[in-house]
All heavy atoms as TSV, in Angstrom:
chain	resi	resn	atom	element	x	y	z
A	1	MET	N	N	-19.613	7.093	-9.956
A	1	MET	CA	C	-19.908	6.027	-9.037
A	1	MET	C	C	-18.707	5.163	-8.865
A	1	MET	O	O	-18.081	4.707	-9.826
A	1	MET	CB	C	-21.053	5.235	-9.592
A	1	MET	CG	C	-21.420	3.996	-8.789
A	1	MET	SD	S	-22.949	3.206	-9.341
A	1	MET	CE	C	-22.325	2.086	-10.534
A	2	LYS	N	N	-18.325	4.874	-7.607
A	2	LYS	CA	C	-17.141	3.973	-7.331
A	2	LYS	C	C	-17.626	2.545	-7.254
A	2	LYS	O	O	-18.576	2.206	-6.615
A	2	LYS	CB	C	-16.569	4.411	-6.016
A	2	LYS	CG	C	-15.349	3.654	-5.667
A	2	LYS	CD	C	-14.736	4.122	-4.362
A	2	LYS	CE	C	-13.479	3.273	-4.053
A	2	LYS	NZ	N	-12.891	3.702	-2.806
A	3	VAL	N	N	-16.888	1.735	-8.031
A	3	VAL	CA	C	-17.285	0.306	-8.065
A	3	VAL	C	C	-16.206	-0.472	-7.182
A	3	VAL	O	O	-14.998	-0.182	-7.374
A	3	VAL	CB	C	-17.267	-0.283	-9.445
A	3	VAL	CG1	C	-17.449	-1.771	-9.515
A	3	VAL	CG2	C	-18.264	0.428	-10.369
A	4	SER	N	N	-16.626	-1.238	-6.272
A	4	SER	CA	C	-15.734	-2.019	-5.446
A	4	SER	C	C	-15.549	-3.435	-5.948
A	4	SER	O	O	-16.525	-4.108	-6.152
A	4	SER	CB	C	-16.222	-2.022	-4.006
A	4	SER	OG	O	-15.334	-2.747	-3.202
A	5	ILE	N	N	-14.295	-3.832	-6.131
A	5	ILE	CA	C	-13.993	-5.199	-6.586
A	5	ILE	C	C	-13.063	-5.844	-5.508
A	5	ILE	O	O	-12.071	-5.265	-5.186
A	5	ILE	CB	C	-13.331	-5.192	-7.951
A	5	ILE	CG1	C	-14.216	-4.551	-9.001
A	5	ILE	CG2	C	-12.899	-6.579	-8.348
A	5	ILE	CD1	C	-13.572	-4.303	-10.355
A	6	GLN	N	N	-13.511	-6.979	-5.026
A	6	GLN	CA	C	-12.666	-7.690	-4.026
A	6	GLN	C	C	-11.553	-8.438	-4.740
A	6	GLN	O	O	-11.746	-9.140	-5.717
A	6	GLN	CB	C	-13.553	-8.704	-3.260
A	6	GLN	CG	C	-12.866	-9.479	-2.193
A	6	GLN	CD	C	-12.387	-8.597	-1.082
A	6	GLN	OE1	O	-13.065	-7.633	-0.713
A	6	GLN	NE2	N	-11.221	-8.914	-0.523
A	7	ALA	N	N	-10.384	-8.289	-4.240
A	7	ALA	CA	C	-9.213	-9.011	-4.754
A	7	ALA	C	C	-9.329	-10.465	-4.326
A	7	ALA	O	O	-9.699	-10.810	-3.241
A	7	ALA	CB	C	-7.919	-8.436	-4.204
A	8	VAL	N	N	-8.964	-11.340	-5.245
A	8	VAL	CA	C	-9.017	-12.776	-5.021
A	8	VAL	C	C	-7.655	-13.350	-5.433
A	8	VAL	O	O	-7.172	-13.121	-6.536
A	8	VAL	CB	C	-10.106	-13.483	-5.889
A	8	VAL	CG1	C	-10.076	-14.967	-5.625
A	8	VAL	CG2	C	-11.484	-12.934	-5.537
A	9	ALA	N	N	-7.047	-14.037	-4.489
A	9	ALA	CA	C	-5.780	-14.722	-4.784
A	9	ALA	C	C	-5.972	-16.198	-4.760
A	9	ALA	O	O	-6.691	-16.714	-3.935
A	9	ALA	CB	C	-4.758	-14.301	-3.732
A	10	VAL	N	N	-5.416	-16.883	-5.723
A	10	VAL	CA	C	-5.502	-18.381	-5.879
A	10	VAL	C	C	-4.127	-18.929	-5.728
A	10	VAL	O	O	-3.206	-18.558	-6.517
A	10	VAL	CB	C	-6.203	-18.680	-7.176
A	10	VAL	CG1	C	-6.356	-20.198	-7.318
A	10	VAL	CG2	C	-7.542	-18.045	-7.318
A	11	TRP	N	N	-3.923	-19.809	-4.807
A	11	TRP	CA	C	-2.672	-20.565	-4.731
A	11	TRP	C	C	-2.906	-21.899	-4.055
A	11	TRP	O	O	-4.015	-22.251	-3.732
A	11	TRP	CB	C	-1.664	-19.744	-3.911
A	11	TRP	CG	C	-2.168	-19.247	-2.603
A	11	TRP	CD1	C	-2.408	-19.906	-1.419
A	11	TRP	CD2	C	-2.520	-17.860	-2.314
A	11	TRP	NE1	N	-2.827	-19.050	-0.514
A	11	TRP	CE2	C	-2.914	-17.798	-1.008
A	11	TRP	CE3	C	-2.486	-16.658	-3.089
A	11	TRP	CZ2	C	-3.320	-16.638	-0.399
A	11	TRP	CZ3	C	-2.880	-15.539	-2.469
A	11	TRP	CH2	C	-3.334	-15.486	-1.147
A	12	GLY	N	N	-1.899	-22.722	-3.830
A	12	GLY	CA	C	-2.061	-23.981	-3.267
A	12	GLY	C	C	-2.273	-23.971	-1.783
A	12	GLY	O	O	-2.881	-22.989	-1.224
A	13	LYS	N	N	-1.826	-24.973	-1.067
A	13	LYS	CA	C	-2.007	-25.025	0.387
A	13	LYS	C	C	-1.325	-24.011	1.180
A	13	LYS	O	O	-1.665	-23.650	2.295
A	13	LYS	CB	C	-1.674	-26.423	0.932
A	13	LYS	CG	C	-2.485	-27.576	0.406
A	13	LYS	CD	C	-2.135	-28.884	0.937
A	13	LYS	CE	C	-3.005	-29.957	0.416
A	13	LYS	NZ	N	-2.725	-31.287	0.975
A	14	ILE	N	N	-0.248	-23.462	0.621
A	14	ILE	CA	C	0.568	-22.451	1.280
A	14	ILE	C	C	0.455	-21.144	0.560
A	14	ILE	O	O	0.865	-21.068	-0.636
A	14	ILE	CB	C	2.032	-22.946	1.433
A	14	ILE	CG1	C	2.077	-24.245	2.207
A	14	ILE	CG2	C	2.841	-21.853	2.080
A	14	ILE	CD1	C	3.406	-24.822	2.310
A	15	ALA	N	N	0.057	-20.095	1.146
A	15	ALA	CA	C	-0.016	-18.761	0.574
A	15	ALA	C	C	1.396	-18.255	0.340
A	15	ALA	O	O	2.334	-18.572	1.080
A	15	ALA	CB	C	-0.769	-17.833	1.468
A	16	PRO	N	N	1.588	-17.468	-0.718
A	16	PRO	CA	C	2.938	-16.879	-0.917
A	16	PRO	C	C	3.238	-15.916	0.227
A	16	PRO	O	O	2.401	-15.247	0.756
A	16	PRO	CB	C	2.755	-16.086	-2.268
A	16	PRO	CG	C	1.367	-15.903	-2.478
A	16	PRO	CD	C	0.626	-17.021	-1.739
A	17	SER	N	N	4.542	-15.824	0.540
A	17	SER	CA	C	4.899	-14.968	1.652
A	17	SER	C	C	4.951	-13.521	1.094
A	17	SER	O	O	5.085	-13.295	-0.045
A	17	SER	CB	C	6.310	-15.369	2.229
A	17	SER	OG	O	7.256	-15.286	1.183
A	18	HIS	N	N	4.833	-12.594	2.022
A	18	HIS	CA	C	4.896	-11.162	1.682
A	18	HIS	C	C	5.629	-10.472	2.830
A	18	HIS	O	O	4.977	-9.873	3.677
A	18	HIS	CB	C	3.535	-10.574	1.438
A	18	HIS	CG	C	3.570	-9.111	1.006
A	18	HIS	ND1	N	3.908	-8.746	-0.248
A	18	HIS	CD2	C	3.185	-8.008	1.669
A	18	HIS	CE1	C	3.894	-7.415	-0.374
A	18	HIS	NE2	N	3.454	-6.924	0.776
A	19	SER	N	N	6.882	-10.631	2.903
A	19	SER	CA	C	7.708	-10.072	3.915
A	19	SER	C	C	7.908	-8.546	3.661
A	19	SER	O	O	8.692	-8.159	2.792
A	19	SER	CB	C	9.142	-10.737	3.998
A	19	SER	OG	O	8.956	-12.139	4.137
A	20	ILE	N	N	7.171	-7.664	4.359
A	20	ILE	CA	C	7.159	-6.284	4.080
A	20	ILE	C	C	8.488	-5.622	4.346
A	20	ILE	O	O	9.055	-5.731	5.454
A	20	ILE	CB	C	6.018	-5.573	4.877
A	20	ILE	CG1	C	4.644	-6.106	4.445
A	20	ILE	CG2	C	6.137	-4.129	4.744
A	20	ILE	CD1	C	3.491	-5.582	5.239
A	21	THR	N	N	9.000	-4.874	3.344
A	21	THR	CA	C	10.267	-4.204	3.422
A	21	THR	C	C	10.101	-2.707	3.196
A	21	THR	O	O	11.001	-1.981	3.465
A	21	THR	CB	C	11.212	-4.737	2.403
A	21	THR	OG1	O	10.655	-4.736	1.103
A	21	THR	CG2	C	11.710	-6.143	2.689
A	22	ALA	N	N	8.918	-2.286	2.754
A	22	ALA	CA	C	8.664	-0.868	2.561
A	22	ALA	C	C	7.162	-0.636	2.689
A	22	ALA	O	O	6.344	-1.494	2.397
A	22	ALA	CB	C	9.100	-0.430	1.170
A	23	ILE	N	N	6.793	0.563	3.188
A	23	ILE	CA	C	5.360	0.867	3.352
A	23	ILE	C	C	5.202	2.337	3.109
A	23	ILE	O	O	5.982	3.155	3.377
A	23	ILE	CB	C	4.881	0.538	4.802
A	23	ILE	CG1	C	3.362	0.671	4.844
A	23	ILE	CG2	C	5.583	1.244	5.882
A	23	ILE	CD1	C	2.744	-0.012	6.088
A	24	MET	N	N	4.028	2.659	2.462
A	24	MET	CA	C	3.691	4.061	2.195
A	24	MET	C	C	2.170	4.193	2.292
A	24	MET	O	O	1.377	3.258	1.977
A	24	MET	CB	C	4.072	4.407	0.738
A	24	MET	CG	C	3.799	5.838	0.385
A	24	MET	SD	S	4.177	6.169	-1.309
A	24	MET	CE	C	2.838	5.360	-2.171
A	25	ILE	N	N	1.699	5.277	2.854
A	25	ILE	CA	C	0.234	5.595	2.927
A	25	ILE	C	C	0.026	6.745	1.984
A	25	ILE	O	O	0.699	7.788	1.956
A	25	ILE	CB	C	-0.189	5.936	4.356
A	25	ILE	CG1	C	0.037	4.747	5.274
A	25	ILE	CG2	C	-1.669	6.327	4.460
A	25	ILE	CD1	C	-0.175	4.964	6.768
A	26	THR	N	N	-1.099	6.690	1.178
A	26	THR	CA	C	-1.379	7.759	0.210
A	26	THR	C	C	-1.792	9.001	0.929
A	26	THR	O	O	-2.244	8.967	2.120
A	26	THR	CB	C	-2.490	7.317	-0.782
A	26	THR	OG1	O	-3.632	6.874	0.015
A	26	THR	CG2	C	-1.965	6.133	-1.663
A	27	ASP	N	N	-1.784	10.127	0.239
A	27	ASP	CA	C	-2.105	11.437	0.845
A	27	ASP	C	C	-3.556	11.447	1.433
A	27	ASP	O	O	-3.818	12.047	2.433
A	27	ASP	CB	C	-1.975	12.592	-0.154
A	27	ASP	CG	C	-0.536	12.833	-0.433
A	27	ASP	OD1	O	0.349	12.524	0.383
A	27	ASP	OD2	O	-0.190	13.428	-1.497
A	28	ASP	N	N	-4.502	10.746	0.762
A	28	ASP	CA	C	-5.822	10.751	1.235
A	28	ASP	C	C	-6.068	9.671	2.367
A	28	ASP	O	O	-7.136	9.616	2.963
A	28	ASP	CB	C	-6.812	10.376	0.104
A	28	ASP	CG	C	-6.596	9.024	-0.524
A	28	ASP	OD1	O	-5.776	8.251	-0.011
A	28	ASP	OD2	O	-7.272	8.694	-1.537
A	29	GLN	N	N	-5.032	8.994	2.743
A	29	GLN	CA	C	-5.003	8.072	3.902
A	29	GLN	C	C	-6.047	6.934	3.653
A	29	GLN	O	O	-6.592	6.380	4.671
A	29	GLN	CB	C	-5.114	8.729	5.155
A	29	GLN	CG	C	-4.029	9.739	5.436
A	29	GLN	CD	C	-4.135	10.399	6.823
A	29	GLN	OE1	O	-5.188	10.352	7.490
A	29	GLN	NE2	N	-3.156	11.073	7.130
A	30	GLN	N	N	-6.338	6.552	2.417
A	30	GLN	CA	C	-7.295	5.527	2.183
A	30	GLN	C	C	-6.655	4.312	1.558
A	30	GLN	O	O	-7.271	3.263	1.475
A	30	GLN	CB	C	-8.401	6.062	1.231
A	30	GLN	CG	C	-9.274	7.084	1.865
A	30	GLN	CD	C	-10.405	7.536	0.941
A	30	GLN	OE1	O	-10.481	7.143	-0.195
A	30	GLN	NE2	N	-11.264	8.386	1.481
A	31	THR	N	N	-5.387	4.378	1.186
A	31	THR	CA	C	-4.674	3.239	0.607
A	31	THR	C	C	-3.279	3.085	1.239
A	31	THR	O	O	-2.581	4.080	1.390
A	31	THR	CB	C	-4.544	3.363	-0.869
A	31	THR	OG1	O	-5.879	3.533	-1.467
A	31	THR	CG2	C	-3.835	2.189	-1.550
A	32	ILE	N	N	-2.996	1.887	1.633
A	32	ILE	CA	C	-1.620	1.510	2.090
A	32	ILE	C	C	-0.978	0.729	0.968
A	32	ILE	O	O	-1.581	-0.107	0.397
A	32	ILE	CB	C	-1.665	0.692	3.403
A	32	ILE	CG1	C	-2.347	1.471	4.524
A	32	ILE	CG2	C	-0.260	0.261	3.758
A	32	ILE	CD1	C	-2.593	0.622	5.720
A	33	VAL	N	N	0.308	1.098	0.678
A	33	VAL	CA	C	1.062	0.428	-0.317
A	33	VAL	C	C	2.250	-0.295	0.395
A	33	VAL	O	O	2.958	0.451	1.175
A	33	VAL	CB	C	1.628	1.366	-1.394
A	33	VAL	CG1	C	2.388	0.611	-2.512
A	33	VAL	CG2	C	0.508	2.230	-1.992
A	34	THR	N	N	2.439	-1.591	0.184
A	34	THR	CA	C	3.563	-2.271	0.793
A	34	THR	C	C	4.439	-2.937	-0.319
A	34	THR	O	O	3.893	-3.369	-1.345
A	34	THR	CB	C	3.062	-3.372	1.777
A	34	THR	OG1	O	2.276	-4.322	1.048
A	34	THR	CG2	C	2.390	-2.775	2.936
A	35	GLY	N	N	5.748	-2.892	-0.071
A	35	GLY	CA	C	6.641	-3.612	-0.943
A	35	GLY	C	C	7.247	-4.757	-0.151
A	35	GLY	O	O	7.306	-4.710	1.059
A	36	SER	N	N	7.599	-5.824	-0.816
A	36	SER	CA	C	8.029	-7.014	-0.110
A	36	SER	C	C	9.442	-7.490	-0.542
A	36	SER	O	O	9.960	-7.180	-1.619
A	36	SER	CB	C	7.054	-8.165	-0.341
A	36	SER	OG	O	7.206	-8.751	-1.618
A	37	GLN	N	N	10.020	-8.307	0.305
A	37	GLN	CA	C	11.290	-8.884	0.046
A	37	GLN	C	C	11.168	-9.813	-1.163
A	37	GLN	O	O	12.173	-10.026	-1.877
A	37	GLN	CB	C	11.749	-9.709	1.258
A	37	GLN	CG	C	13.042	-10.275	1.208
A	37	GLN	CD	C	13.507	-10.903	2.482
A	37	GLN	OE1	O	12.723	-11.080	3.461
A	37	GLN	NE2	N	14.786	-11.312	2.597
A	38	GLU	N	N	10.020	-10.341	-1.431
A	38	GLU	CA	C	9.773	-11.267	-2.629
A	38	GLU	C	C	9.566	-10.514	-3.918
A	38	GLU	O	O	9.360	-11.175	-4.929
A	38	GLU	CB	C	8.619	-12.173	-2.315
A	38	GLU	CG	C	8.802	-13.134	-1.135
A	38	GLU	CD	C	8.630	-12.459	0.210
A	38	GLU	OE1	O	7.961	-11.384	0.315
A	38	GLU	OE2	O	9.160	-12.897	1.187
A	39	GLY	N	N	9.594	-9.175	-3.931
A	39	GLY	CA	C	9.405	-8.381	-5.148
A	39	GLY	C	C	8.001	-8.011	-5.513
A	39	GLY	O	O	7.767	-7.526	-6.577
A	40	GLN	N	N	7.064	-8.173	-4.571
A	40	GLN	CA	C	5.674	-7.816	-4.834
A	40	GLN	C	C	5.385	-6.417	-4.278
A	40	GLN	O	O	5.964	-6.010	-3.271
A	40	GLN	CB	C	4.723	-8.885	-4.169
A	40	GLN	CG	C	4.971	-10.252	-4.486
A	40	GLN	CD	C	4.595	-11.202	-3.370
A	40	GLN	OE1	O	4.292	-10.846	-2.325
A	40	GLN	NE2	N	4.498	-12.497	-3.701
A	41	ILE	N	N	4.363	-5.808	-4.893
A	41	ILE	CA	C	3.768	-4.543	-4.352
A	41	ILE	C	C	2.341	-4.826	-4.108
A	41	ILE	O	O	1.661	-5.322	-5.017
A	41	ILE	CB	C	3.978	-3.397	-5.366
A	41	ILE	CG1	C	5.486	-3.082	-5.478
A	41	ILE	CG2	C	3.245	-2.166	-4.804
A	41	ILE	CD1	C	5.803	-2.009	-6.479
A	42	CYS	N	N	1.884	-4.529	-2.921
A	42	CYS	CA	C	0.474	-4.782	-2.573
A	42	CYS	C	C	-0.212	-3.497	-2.242
A	42	CYS	O	O	0.354	-2.598	-1.588
A	42	CYS	CB	C	0.337	-5.743	-1.371
A	42	CYS	SG	S	0.954	-7.406	-1.723
A	43	LEU	N	N	-1.425	-3.351	-2.720
A	43	LEU	CA	C	-2.298	-2.177	-2.328
A	43	LEU	C	C	-3.381	-2.684	-1.411
A	43	LEU	O	O	-4.026	-3.725	-1.636
A	43	LEU	CB	C	-2.920	-1.587	-3.572
A	43	LEU	CG	C	-1.983	-1.217	-4.732
A	43	LEU	CD1	C	-2.726	-0.721	-5.956
A	43	LEU	CD2	C	-1.010	-0.194	-4.220
A	44	TRP	N	N	-3.602	-1.913	-0.340
A	44	TRP	CA	C	-4.567	-2.268	0.696
A	44	TRP	C	C	-5.534	-1.101	0.909
A	44	TRP	O	O	-5.072	0.054	0.969
A	44	TRP	CB	C	-3.854	-2.537	1.936
A	44	TRP	CG	C	-2.728	-3.568	1.929
A	44	TRP	CD1	C	-1.417	-3.244	1.553
A	44	TRP	CD2	C	-2.785	-4.972	2.135
A	44	TRP	NE1	N	-0.716	-4.418	1.577
A	44	TRP	CE2	C	-1.458	-5.452	1.931
A	44	TRP	CE3	C	-3.781	-5.828	2.510
A	44	TRP	CZ2	C	-1.150	-6.808	2.129
A	44	TRP	CZ3	C	-3.487	-7.135	2.714
A	44	TRP	CH2	C	-2.186	-7.651	2.484
A	45	ASP	N	N	-6.814	-1.353	1.021
A	45	ASP	CA	C	-7.761	-0.314	1.406
A	45	ASP	C	C	-7.673	-0.098	2.904
A	45	ASP	O	O	-7.571	-1.090	3.653
A	45	ASP	CB	C	-9.265	-0.720	0.979
A	45	ASP	CG	C	-9.532	-0.561	-0.454
A	45	ASP	OD1	O	-9.022	0.386	-1.031
A	45	ASP	OD2	O	-10.309	-1.337	-0.915
A	46	PHE	N	N	-7.711	1.135	3.334
A	46	PHE	CA	C	-7.602	1.495	4.774
A	46	PHE	C	C	-8.802	2.330	5.058
A	46	PHE	O	O	-8.910	3.494	4.573
A	46	PHE	CB	C	-6.275	2.215	4.995
A	46	PHE	CG	C	-5.988	2.548	6.434
A	46	PHE	CD1	C	-5.981	1.532	7.364
A	46	PHE	CD2	C	-5.701	3.788	6.848
A	46	PHE	CE1	C	-5.676	1.827	8.670
A	46	PHE	CE2	C	-5.477	4.148	8.197
A	46	PHE	CZ	C	-5.437	3.068	9.136
A	47	SER	N	N	-9.719	1.856	5.893
A	47	SER	CA	C	-10.963	2.609	6.135
A	47	SER	C	C	-10.771	3.496	7.380
A	47	SER	O	O	-9.883	3.363	8.165
A	47	SER	CB	C	-12.077	1.614	6.437
A	47	SER	OG	O	-11.969	0.976	7.684
A	48	SER	N	N	-11.768	4.426	7.588
A	48	SER	CA	C	-11.714	5.327	8.716
A	48	SER	C	C	-11.953	4.570	10.013
A	48	SER	O	O	-11.642	5.064	11.073
A	48	SER	CB	C	-12.726	6.439	8.498
A	48	SER	OG	O	-14.059	5.877	8.364
A	49	GLU	N	N	-12.431	3.344	9.901
A	49	GLU	CA	C	-12.660	2.512	11.081
A	49	GLU	C	C	-11.376	1.652	11.405
A	49	GLU	O	O	-11.426	0.750	12.184
A	49	GLU	CB	C	-13.808	1.501	10.945
A	49	GLU	CG	C	-15.175	2.216	10.715
A	49	GLU	CD	C	-15.446	2.693	9.311
A	49	GLU	OE1	O	-14.927	2.023	8.397
A	49	GLU	OE2	O	-16.143	3.591	9.172
A	50	LEU	N	N	-10.253	2.011	10.699
A	50	LEU	CA	C	-8.985	1.319	10.868
A	50	LEU	C	C	-8.987	-0.125	10.464
A	50	LEU	O	O	-8.253	-0.939	10.954
A	50	LEU	CB	C	-8.492	1.450	12.273
A	50	LEU	CG	C	-8.338	2.895	12.832
A	50	LEU	CD1	C	-7.874	2.865	14.275
A	50	LEU	CD2	C	-7.402	3.723	11.969
A	51	LYS	N	N	-9.842	-0.448	9.425
A	51	LYS	CA	C	-9.858	-1.808	8.893
A	51	LYS	C	C	-9.027	-1.803	7.605
A	51	LYS	O	O	-9.087	-0.891	6.802
A	51	LYS	CB	C	-11.257	-2.191	8.549
A	51	LYS	CG	C	-12.095	-2.368	9.820
A	51	LYS	CD	C	-13.504	-2.933	9.531
A	51	LYS	CE	C	-14.314	-3.096	10.756
A	51	LYS	NZ	N	-15.577	-3.686	10.565
A	52	VAL	N	N	-8.226	-2.860	7.449
A	52	VAL	CA	C	-7.407	-3.024	6.270
A	52	VAL	C	C	-7.865	-4.226	5.495
A	52	VAL	O	O	-8.075	-5.270	6.076
A	52	VAL	CB	C	-5.945	-3.197	6.684
A	52	VAL	CG1	C	-5.044	-3.447	5.454
A	52	VAL	CG2	C	-5.407	-2.016	7.473
A	53	SER	N	N	-8.051	-4.103	4.150
A	53	SER	CA	C	-8.487	-5.163	3.289
A	53	SER	C	C	-7.646	-5.117	2.051
A	53	SER	O	O	-7.229	-4.067	1.532
A	53	SER	CB	C	-9.948	-5.152	3.040
A	53	SER	OG	O	-10.337	-3.949	2.428
A	54	SER	N	N	-7.338	-6.313	1.509
A	54	SER	CA	C	-6.539	-6.368	0.269
A	54	SER	C	C	-7.273	-5.808	-0.887
A	54	SER	O	O	-8.447	-5.876	-1.019
A	54	SER	CB	C	-6.169	-7.820	-0.016
A	54	SER	OG	O	-7.368	-8.636	-0.247
A	55	LYS	N	N	-6.517	-5.133	-1.816
A	55	LYS	CA	C	-7.076	-4.498	-2.999
A	55	LYS	C	C	-6.457	-5.132	-4.229
A	55	LYS	O	O	-7.138	-5.652	-5.067
A	55	LYS	CB	C	-6.796	-3.068	-2.855
A	55	LYS	CG	C	-7.440	-2.220	-3.924
A	55	LYS	CD	C	-7.178	-0.711	-3.608
A	55	LYS	CE	C	-7.777	0.199	-4.632
A	55	LYS	NZ	N	-7.603	1.594	-4.271
A	56	GLU	N	N	-5.104	-5.029	-4.300
A	56	GLU	CA	C	-4.348	-5.548	-5.495
A	56	GLU	C	C	-3.018	-6.033	-5.088
A	56	GLU	O	O	-2.432	-5.529	-4.116
A	56	GLU	CB	C	-4.182	-4.494	-6.528
A	56	GLU	CG	C	-5.457	-4.008	-7.200
A	56	GLU	CD	C	-5.204	-2.934	-8.268
A	56	GLU	OE1	O	-4.416	-3.292	-9.195
A	56	GLU	OE2	O	-5.771	-1.882	-8.210
A	57	ILE	N	N	-2.486	-6.966	-5.834
A	57	ILE	CA	C	-1.078	-7.408	-5.686
A	57	ILE	C	C	-0.378	-7.341	-7.001
A	57	ILE	O	O	-1.005	-7.792	-8.038
A	57	ILE	CB	C	-1.007	-8.795	-5.018
A	57	ILE	CG1	C	0.475	-9.130	-4.715
A	57	ILE	CG2	C	-1.652	-9.875	-5.849
A	57	ILE	CD1	C	0.690	-10.328	-3.823
A	58	LEU	N	N	0.684	-6.740	-7.101
A	58	LEU	CA	C	1.433	-6.547	-8.337
A	58	LEU	C	C	2.705	-7.398	-8.355
A	58	LEU	O	O	3.517	-7.305	-7.417
A	58	LEU	CB	C	1.754	-5.058	-8.572
A	58	LEU	CG	C	0.555	-4.102	-8.375
A	58	LEU	CD1	C	1.081	-2.658	-8.343
A	58	LEU	CD2	C	-0.426	-4.298	-9.458
A	59	PHE	N	N	2.903	-8.245	-9.365
A	59	PHE	CA	C	4.051	-9.043	-9.519
A	59	PHE	C	C	4.964	-8.517	-10.618
A	59	PHE	O	O	4.526	-7.784	-11.491
A	59	PHE	CB	C	3.652	-10.495	-9.898
A	59	PHE	CG	C	2.816	-11.173	-8.822
A	59	PHE	CD1	C	1.433	-11.093	-8.905
A	59	PHE	CD2	C	3.436	-11.880	-7.813
A	59	PHE	CE1	C	0.613	-11.746	-7.935
A	59	PHE	CE2	C	2.630	-12.519	-6.852
A	59	PHE	CZ	C	1.270	-12.380	-6.883
A	60	GLY	N	N	6.221	-8.886	-10.636
A	60	GLY	CA	C	7.064	-8.553	-11.762
A	60	GLY	C	C	8.478	-8.092	-11.414
A	60	GLY	O	O	9.382	-8.236	-12.215
A	61	HIS	N	N	8.645	-7.641	-10.186
A	61	HIS	CA	C	9.981	-7.213	-9.762
A	61	HIS	C	C	10.837	-8.471	-9.491
A	61	HIS	O	O	10.336	-9.439	-8.997
A	61	HIS	CB	C	9.924	-6.389	-8.503
A	61	HIS	CG	C	9.389	-5.040	-8.663
A	61	HIS	ND1	N	8.008	-4.770	-8.659
A	61	HIS	CD2	C	9.979	-3.831	-8.940
A	61	HIS	CE1	C	7.801	-3.478	-8.880
A	61	HIS	NE2	N	8.974	-2.892	-9.053
A	62	THR	N	N	12.097	-8.395	-9.966
A	62	THR	CA	C	12.943	-9.519	-9.741
A	62	THR	C	C	13.824	-9.439	-8.516
A	62	THR	O	O	14.644	-10.273	-8.232
A	62	THR	CB	C	13.910	-9.647	-10.968
A	62	THR	OG1	O	14.593	-8.474	-11.191
A	62	THR	CG2	C	13.063	-10.003	-12.245
A	63	ALA	N	N	13.719	-8.330	-7.814
A	63	ALA	CA	C	14.475	-8.115	-6.561
A	63	ALA	C	C	13.534	-7.580	-5.522
A	63	ALA	O	O	12.376	-7.229	-5.741
A	63	ALA	CB	C	15.656	-7.109	-6.846
A	64	SER	N	N	14.053	-7.495	-4.286
A	64	SER	CA	C	13.195	-6.928	-3.168
A	64	SER	C	C	12.778	-5.538	-3.449
A	64	SER	O	O	13.601	-4.722	-4.061
A	64	SER	CB	C	14.031	-6.957	-1.902
A	64	SER	OG	O	14.346	-8.255	-1.511
A	65	VAL	N	N	11.609	-5.125	-3.023
A	65	VAL	CA	C	11.173	-3.732	-3.078
A	65	VAL	C	C	11.532	-3.121	-1.749
A	65	VAL	O	O	10.954	-3.422	-0.722
A	65	VAL	CB	C	9.625	-3.712	-3.354
A	65	VAL	CG1	C	9.212	-2.247	-3.335
A	65	VAL	CG2	C	9.281	-4.370	-4.631
A	66	THR	N	N	12.529	-2.258	-1.756
A	66	THR	CA	C	13.002	-1.687	-0.465
A	66	THR	C	C	12.622	-0.237	-0.363
A	66	THR	O	O	12.939	0.427	0.739
A	66	THR	CB	C	14.552	-1.822	-0.371
A	66	THR	OG1	O	15.156	-1.114	-1.581
A	66	THR	CG2	C	14.979	-3.273	-0.426
A	67	CYS	N	N	11.981	0.368	-1.318
A	67	CYS	CA	C	11.634	1.770	-1.299
A	67	CYS	C	C	10.349	1.991	-2.085
A	67	CYS	O	O	10.185	1.424	-3.186
A	67	CYS	CB	C	12.770	2.644	-1.806
A	67	CYS	SG	S	12.501	4.382	-1.755
A	68	LEU	N	N	9.498	2.837	-1.579
A	68	LEU	CA	C	8.257	3.268	-2.351
A	68	LEU	C	C	8.182	4.769	-2.309
A	68	LEU	O	O	8.510	5.378	-1.363
A	68	LEU	CB	C	7.032	2.697	-1.612
A	68	LEU	CG	C	6.895	1.180	-1.611
A	68	LEU	CD1	C	5.834	0.725	-0.670
A	68	LEU	CD2	C	6.553	0.690	-3.018
A	69	ALA	N	N	7.732	5.330	-3.401
A	69	ALA	CA	C	7.547	6.795	-3.492
A	69	ALA	C	C	6.391	7.089	-4.462
A	69	ALA	O	O	6.135	6.355	-5.342
A	69	ALA	CB	C	8.829	7.444	-4.035
A	70	LYS	N	N	5.715	8.162	-4.197
A	70	LYS	CA	C	4.653	8.605	-5.059
A	70	LYS	C	C	5.109	9.488	-6.147
A	70	LYS	O	O	6.098	10.218	-6.001
A	70	LYS	CB	C	3.484	9.211	-4.269
A	70	LYS	CG	C	3.833	10.490	-3.695
A	70	LYS	CD	C	2.676	11.167	-3.052
A	70	LYS	CE	C	3.064	12.596	-2.641
A	70	LYS	NZ	N	1.946	13.500	-2.644
A	71	ALA	N	N	4.437	9.432	-7.279
A	71	ALA	CA	C	4.843	10.290	-8.390
A	71	ALA	C	C	4.269	11.694	-8.129
A	71	ALA	O	O	3.272	11.916	-7.517
A	71	ALA	CB	C	4.280	9.713	-9.738
A	72	ARG	N	N	4.893	12.727	-8.657
A	72	ARG	CA	C	4.370	14.071	-8.601
A	72	ARG	C	C	3.285	14.268	-9.575
A	72	ARG	O	O	3.232	13.568	-10.572
A	72	ARG	CB	C	5.521	15.057	-8.859
A	72	ARG	CG	C	6.554	15.073	-7.831
A	72	ARG	CD	C	7.549	16.142	-8.109
A	72	ARG	NE	N	8.648	16.085	-7.140
A	72	ARG	CZ	C	9.592	17.004	-7.079
A	72	ARG	NH1	N	9.674	17.931	-7.954
A	72	ARG	NH2	N	10.554	16.876	-6.191
A	73	ASP	N	N	2.389	15.210	-9.312
A	73	ASP	CA	C	1.274	15.530	-10.229
A	73	ASP	C	C	1.889	16.147	-11.505
A	73	ASP	O	O	2.862	16.795	-11.552
A	73	ASP	CB	C	0.388	16.544	-9.599
A	73	ASP	CG	C	-0.436	15.897	-8.441
A	73	ASP	OD1	O	-0.554	14.682	-8.429
A	73	ASP	OD2	O	-0.891	16.641	-7.540
């Protein structure tokens, strides 16, 4: 059974920027992964109806994310 959890971001009056510098779509075409100039990686759900919704945001990089690649099996 798949459990869906909505991502919630909490910040002040101004949301953090996410200037996309890299993008990748998973093989199943259900998740979009973006890297940003600010060093974040974001995961987005991509539905067959072409709707995009936030899933997760990953922090920790100290430099821009300029490339994304999937790991081999």
